[in-house]
ZAMARGU-4260 file (C-alpha; in steps of 0.2 Angstrom, whole numbers, plus 5000, padded with zeros to 4 digits):
<rodrens>
0) 5430/5385/5476 | 5420/5390/5459 | 5401/5390/5458 | 5399/5389/5477 | 5382/5394/5485
5) 5384/5402/5501 | 5370/5402/5516 | 5371/5411/5530 | 5357/5402/5544 | 5358/5409/5563
10) 5345/5403/5573 | 5332/5413/5578 | 5330/5432/5589 | 5328/5430/5606 | 5331/5412/5607
15) 5349/5408/5617 | 5354/5392/5614 | 5357/5384/5636 | 5372/5374/5637 | 5375/5363/5652
20) 5388/5359/5661 | 5404/5349/5654 | 5405/5332/5661 | 5420/5331/5675 | 5428/5315/5682
25) 5414/5306/5696 | 5401/5317/5691 | 5384/5306/5691 | 5374/5301/5673 | 5358/5296/5678
30) 5349/5282/5667 | 5331/5285/5659 | 5319/5276/5650 | 5307/5285/5639 | 5302/5272/5626
35) 5305/5256/5621 | 5309/5241/5636 | 5327/5234/5632 | 5339/5221/5636 | 5344/5218/5655
40) 5362/5211/5650 | 5364/5224/5635 | 5361/5238/5649 | 5375/5232/5661 | 5385/5231/5648
45) 5382/5249/5643 | 5385/5253/5661 | 5401/5247/5663 | 5405/5255/5647 | 5398/5270/5655
50) 5407/5268/5674 | 5426/5264/5661 | 5421/5285/5657 | 5425/5287/5675 | 5407/5291/5678
55) 5396/5286/5692 | 5378/5277/5687 | 5359/5279/5694 | 5346/5273/5689 | 5329/5268/5696
60) 5323/5252/5695 | 5308/5256/5684 | 5318/5259/5669 | 5315/5238/5669 | 5295/5240/5668
65) 5288/5234/5654 | 5269/5240/5649 | 5268/5232/5631 | 5280/5238/5618 | 5287/5253/5632
70) 5296/5252/5648 | 5282/5259/5656 | 5267/5269/5657 | 5266/5287/5648 | 5266/5294/5666
75) 5281/5283/5673 | 5292/5286/5659 | 5289/5302/5659 | 5292/5306/5680 | 5308/5295/5676
80) 5317/5312/5664 | 5308/5324/5676 | 5313/5318/5692 | 5331/5317/5687 | 5331/5334/5677
85) 5325/5340/5696 | 5339/5330/5703 | 5352/5341/5709 | 5366/5326/5710 | 5365/5318/5694
90) 5373/5329/5683 | 5368/5321/5667 | 5356/5310/5659 | 5359/5295/5645 | 5343/5287/5637
95) 5343/5266/5640 | 5337/5261/5623 | 5324/5269/5610 | 5313/5260/5602 | 5295/5268/5601
100) 5286/5279/5612 | 5296/5295/5614 | 5282/5304/5607 | 5271/5298/5619 | 5278/5307/5634
105) 5278/5325/5628 | 5264/5333/5634 | 5267/5326/5650 | 5288/5333/5652 | 5289/5348/5663
110) 5297/5360/5650 | 5298/5375/5669 | 5310/5359/5679 | 5321/5354/5662 | 5323/5374/5659
115) 5328/5379/5678 | 5340/5364/5679 | 5348/5360/5663 | 5361/5346/5663 | 5366/5334/5647
120) 5352/5323/5640 | 5360/5309/5625 | 5350/5298/5618 | 5348/5296/5598 | 5333/5287/5587
125) 5317/5287/5592 | 5323/5299/5608 | 5326/5312/5594 | 5309/5320/5597 | 5315/5323/5614
130) 5332/5330/5606 | 5321/5340/5597 | 5308/5345/5609 | 5322/5350/5622 | 5328/5362/5612
135) 5311/5370/5604 | 5302/5372/5621 | 5318/5374/5632 | 5332/5380/5622 | 5343/5366/5629
140) 5358/5361/5619 | 5356/5339/5619 | 5369/5326/5613 | 5364/5315/5598 | 5373/5299/5605
145) 5374/5283/5610 | 5360/5277/5622 | 5366/5263/5635 | 5362/5245/5627 | 5370/5253/5614
150) 5385/5256/5620 | 5386/5237/5623 | 5400/5232/5610 | 5401/5250/5605 | 5416/5251/5594
155) 5432/5261/5603 | 5431/5277/5592 | 5411/5277/5597 | 5416/5278/5617 | 5430/5290/5612
160) 5417/5302/5606 | 5405/5301/5615 | 5416/5304/5631 | 5424/5317/5623 | 5409/5329/5618
165) 5401/5326/5637 | 5417/5332/5645 | 5426/5345/5634 | 5422/5364/5630 | 5430/5363/5614
170) 5423/5362/5596 | 5421/5349/5585 | 5425/5342/5570 | 5420/5328/5560 | 5420/5324/5541
175) 5416/5310/5533 | 5428/5297/5527 | 5416/5290/5513 | 5408/5307/5511 | 5395/5310/5497
180) 5392/5328/5491 | 5376/5327/5487 | 5372/5347/5482 | 5391/5357/5484 | 5390/5374/5495
185) 5393/5380/5513 | 5381/5384/5525 | 5379/5390/5543 | 5363/5387/5554 | 5360/5379/5572
190) 5363/5359/5569 | 5346/5352/5573 | 5335/5332/5567 | 5341/5316/5571 | 5328/5298/5565
195) 5319/5304/5550 | 5304/5292/5554 | 5304/5300/5572 | 5303/5316/5565 | 5292/5311/5551
200) 5277/5307/5565 | 5281/5324/5574 | 5273/5332/5557 | 5255/5341/5559 | 5256/5340/5580
205) 5260/5354/5592 | 5276/5348/5593 | 5283/5347/5574 | 5302/5352/5572 | 5303/5370/5566
210) 5318/5368/5554 | 5321/5386/5547 | 5338/5392/5548 | 5347/5374/5550 | 5358/5362/5547
215) 5348/5346/5551 | 5355/5330/5551 | 5343/5314/5543 | 5347/5297/5548 | 5337/5281/5549
220) 5336/5262/5551 | 5329/5249/5542 | 5317/5259/5531 | 5313/5254/5512 | 5321/5264/5498
225) 5301/5269/5496 | 5299/5273/5511 | 5314/5285/5518 | 5306/5295/5500 | 5287/5295/5506
230) 5295/5304/5524 | 5305/5315/5514 | 5291/5319/5501 | 5279/5319/5513 | 5290/5333/5525
235) 5294/5345/5512 | 5275/5346/5506 | 5273/5348/5525 | 5284/5363/5522 | 5296/5355/5536
240) 5311/5360/5525 | 5308/5376/5519 | 5323/5386/5523 | 5333/5376/5530 | 5350/5382/5529
245) 5359/5365/5523 | 5357/5346/5524 | 5369/5329/5533 | 5366/5312/5531 | 5371/5300/5546
250) 5370/5282/5543 | 5353/5275/5533 | 5357/5255/5542 | 5347/5242/5531 | 5339/5256/5521
255) 5347/5253/5505 | 5363/5257/5497 | 5371/5272/5499 | 5370/5276/5484 | 5352/5272/5482
260) 5350/5286/5497 | 5359/5298/5489 | 5347/5298/5475 | 5334/5300/5483 | 5338/5315/5491
265) 5345/5325/5476 | 5327/5320/5468 | 5318/5326/5482 | 5329/5342/5486 | 5334/5345/5467
270) 5322/5361/5468 | 5338/5370/5481 | 5352/5376/5483 | 5357/5371/5501 | 5372/5360/5503
275) 5371/5341/5506 | 5382/5333/5513 | 5380/5311/5514 | 5391/5298/5524 | 5394/5306/5542
280) 5395/5291/5554 | 5380/5296/5563 | 5367/5288/5570 | 5363/5269/5570 | 5378/5263/5560
285) 5391/5253/5568 | 5400/5270/5571 | 5390/5284/5582 | 5398/5299/5582 | 5389/5309/5597
290) 5384/5330/5589 | 5378/5343/5599 | 5363/5351/5595 | 5356/5364/5595 | 5372/5372/5592
295) 5376/5384/5578 | 5387/5372/5563 | 5395/5375/5547 | 5394/5366/5533 | 5408/5365/5520
300) 5404/5352/5506 | 5420/5358/5498 | 5432/5352/5513 | 5419/5339/5518 | 5417/5346/5534
305) 5406/5350/5549 | 5411/5361/5561 | 5402/5363/5581 | 5408/5378/5589
</rodrens>
């Protein structure tokens, strides 16, 4: 392909990602609620979906607590996460719901215990704060994918993708059906990112994400176009996008038309030559594909393909 820019960016020296063991039939998944409260009926429906995948589901009744707009106090929610990572009978952890609250528990997570007991951790949306910091603090490869309540009514493609990602050691290839090239090129780098709003609110804190050399995934829901622009502008001015390898866009549900989102990203990143590809079924859309965060990926806009080794 002519005029294709190729960027090769690897993870920082000395940081070796910790890839947690994959799940096997009969393994135990523990459920935590690190953010907002959730609908018990949707929870039970999602729990059944996980059980039909062949897994045993465990959780403490404390996950059903409500503390204002949070699923319990900060200490209670952090304790759920810390205890399940330390529990040898649990092979994976899936979040009940996002909403808001994950960033509040970052200072009281036991990252030493988490690093010593690596296991699969799954979530998206507000849980992006945890996905990002579990990699940054521990080197743990996490999974951007459905939560228990979002599995209620999930598409078969969503369910199959989640089961495959959690049980297979093989590479993953994603080719968006409606892929839209914003900026052409090819790049390699560690896959990072998640929910734009959540990541934007980490800027200026000790937990501000480090995206240098990485392929950054961004998605969101229910944000007006000017807010998308404002958040991207703030992150750009703060230097969050300096030295990134490339960008992939997941779903921007109820955020305007795709062409409006594309125009915003094209404008914000007009002065860079990194490859940017939109249209991935990742995030708050009807289909939410599970992808590992923290592994080296290759983005090829010519083939409209993301390949994660």
